N, C-alpha and C positions, 0 to 999 in steps of 0.2 A: 504494500500500500504506500504510494508515493507521498501522500499527505496524511498528517495525523488526524484521525477522525474525531468528531465530537459526539459524545453520547448525551443526549438531553433526557433528563430523568427526574424522577420523584423519589425521595429518600426511602420510602417503604415499598415501592413497586416491585413485585416479584418478576414481572416481565422484563423490567430493566435489568434485574439481576441476571437473567438468562444471557442477555447480550454481554454484560460485564464479565461474566464467567467465561464465555466463549472467547472474548477478546483476550482475557488473561491466559487461557489455555493455549492460545496461539501466539502469546508474547507480543501482542500488538499494543504499543503505547497509544493512549487516547486521553482526550480531555473530557471531563465529566461536568455537566452543567445541570444543577438541580433547579427545578422551578416549583412554584406553589400551584398545585392543581386547582385550588379554590380561588386563585387570582392569576389566571393564565395571562402571560404577557402577549401583547399583540403580535410581536415577531414570531412567537411560537404558534399562535393560531393560524398564521399565514403559511406555515410550512407543515403543519400537522392536520391532514384532512379530517381526522376524527377528534382532534383536540386531545389526543391521548399520548402517553409515553409508553415505550421508548421511541425516540427519533434518533437516527444516526445520520449525521452530516459528514459527507466525504467530499471535500472540495466544494464544487457547486451542486453536487447531487445530494438529495435528501431521501432517506428511506424511512418508512414507518411500518408498524406491526412487527412484533418481536420475532415471529416465525420467519418473515421475509428477511429480517436483519441477520438472524443467525444462519440462514441458508446462504445468503450472500457472503458472509464471512467464511463459511465453510468451503465455498467455491473459489474464493480468492486468496485465502491464507492457509498456510500449513501450520500444524499437521491436520489432515482431514479427520474430522470427528464422526462423520456419518460412515456407516459400513459401505464397503464397495459393492457388495451384492445388491442388485436392484430390489429384490423381494424383501431382503432383510432391511434395507434402507426404507422402503415403504412402510414396513411394520414399525420401525422406529418413529417415523413421522406420525403414524397412528397413535403410538404411545405418547408422543408429545401432545397431541390433542386430548388424550386421556388425562394428562397432567393438567392441562388447562381446565378441564371439567372439575378436577379436584380443587383447583384454586377457586372456582366458583362456589363450591361448598364451603371452603375456608372463609371466603368473604362473608358468607351467611353467618358463620360462627362469630365473626368479628362484629357484625353490625346489627343482626336482627334483634328486635325487641319482643318477638313472638316466641313463646315457649315451644309450641308445636313445631314451628319452622326450625328452631334450633335443634330439637331432637331429631327431626328428619334429616338435617345436614349431618349429624353425628352418624346416623345409620348409613347414609349414602357414602360417607368417607370410609367407614368400616368395610363396606362392600368393595369400594374401589381399592383400598389397600390390600384386601384379601385377594383380589384379582392380581395385583402386582406381586404378591407373595408367591402365587402360583407360576408367575412368569420368570421370577428370578432364579438364577442358578447358584453356584457356589460363590459368586462375586469375585472381587469386592465391589464391582460396579454392575450396572444394569446388564451389560453384555459380557461380563467376565472381567478380564484383566485390563480392558481398554476403556478409558473414559470416553463417553459419547455425549451427544447433545441431549439425549434422554436424561442423563445424569444432571446436566445443566438445567433442565426443566424442573426436575423433582427436588433439587437441592433447596431452592427458595420456598417450595411448599413445605418441606420438612422443617425449615428454619422457624416458621410460625410456632411450631409446637415446642420449641425451646422456651418461648415465653408462655404459651398456653399451659405447659406443664407446671409452671410456677403458680398458676391460678387454680388449676384442677386437673385431675387425671381423667381425661375424656375417654380413655379406653380404646382409642381408634387403632392402636398398634398391638392390642392384647393378643398374644399367641402367635404373632407374626415375626418369628425370629430372624428370618432372612431380611425382611424389610427393616427391622430395627437395626440390624448390622449394617445394612446399606446406608441408612440414615446417618449412623455414627461415622461411617467412612467418609461420606460427603461433607459432613460438618467439619471434619479435620483437614480437608483439602484447602490449600492456600487460595486457589482461585475463588472458592466458595466463601471462605472467611472474609476475603478482601472485597467482595462484591457489594458490601454494605458499609455504612458509616460505623465508627467504633461504638457509638451509643445507640445502635439500632434497637436493642431490647427496650431501653427506656423510651425511645420514640414510639415504639409500637404500643407500649403500655399507655402512654399519653393518648394515643389514637383510640385505644379501647375505652379509656375513660371518657373521652369526648363523645363517643358513640353511645355509651351508657346502655349497652345491650344486655342480653340474657347472660352472656358469659361472665360478666362482672356482677350483675344483680343476683345471680344464683350462687356464685362462688366468691369467697373472700380472697382478695389479692394479698399475697405474702411477698410484697416488694422489699 
């Protein structure tokens, strides 16, 4: 990449983390610019068709949507993180979408004020992680010894539970030994650790307090 890219982000966004992880795995230096999603600057709205992050600016070109960004990075920077086999690569892309569906359930856990909706999200996550458990091998990563984009997708999802676990044991990983091991491995990886600001847990707790949803009303926070 001839020019240093700029990753436009929000400090808690898991989709931004995907891009940051992939950039780090490929040892690509980049500038990161955080914006306030509740007060989006005009220059950002002009380049982001959906008004969402991440946005990657490379020279005069602007890319949006995390999936498109990580695919671009994988096509243009080494090492390749997607599998070479077309069928396996397509399966990995499907699991990336599965990870996005899990993030939707996690968003519900963070924000809902409805008890039944909260409980439904817990059940949905248990079912999704049980599916993942059946897909995982001996590890340490999703596809064995090689870190892939699927790992970059699920690492930010797992990170939420580092904070959730301080609030309550939601039980979504109960009995899922391979998934728990995978989660731990990803949390220890440098690219994953460095994809967020150092005080990410405190920022996420403040976000939860602001939303005042079921997760805090039902459980006492032990901050």
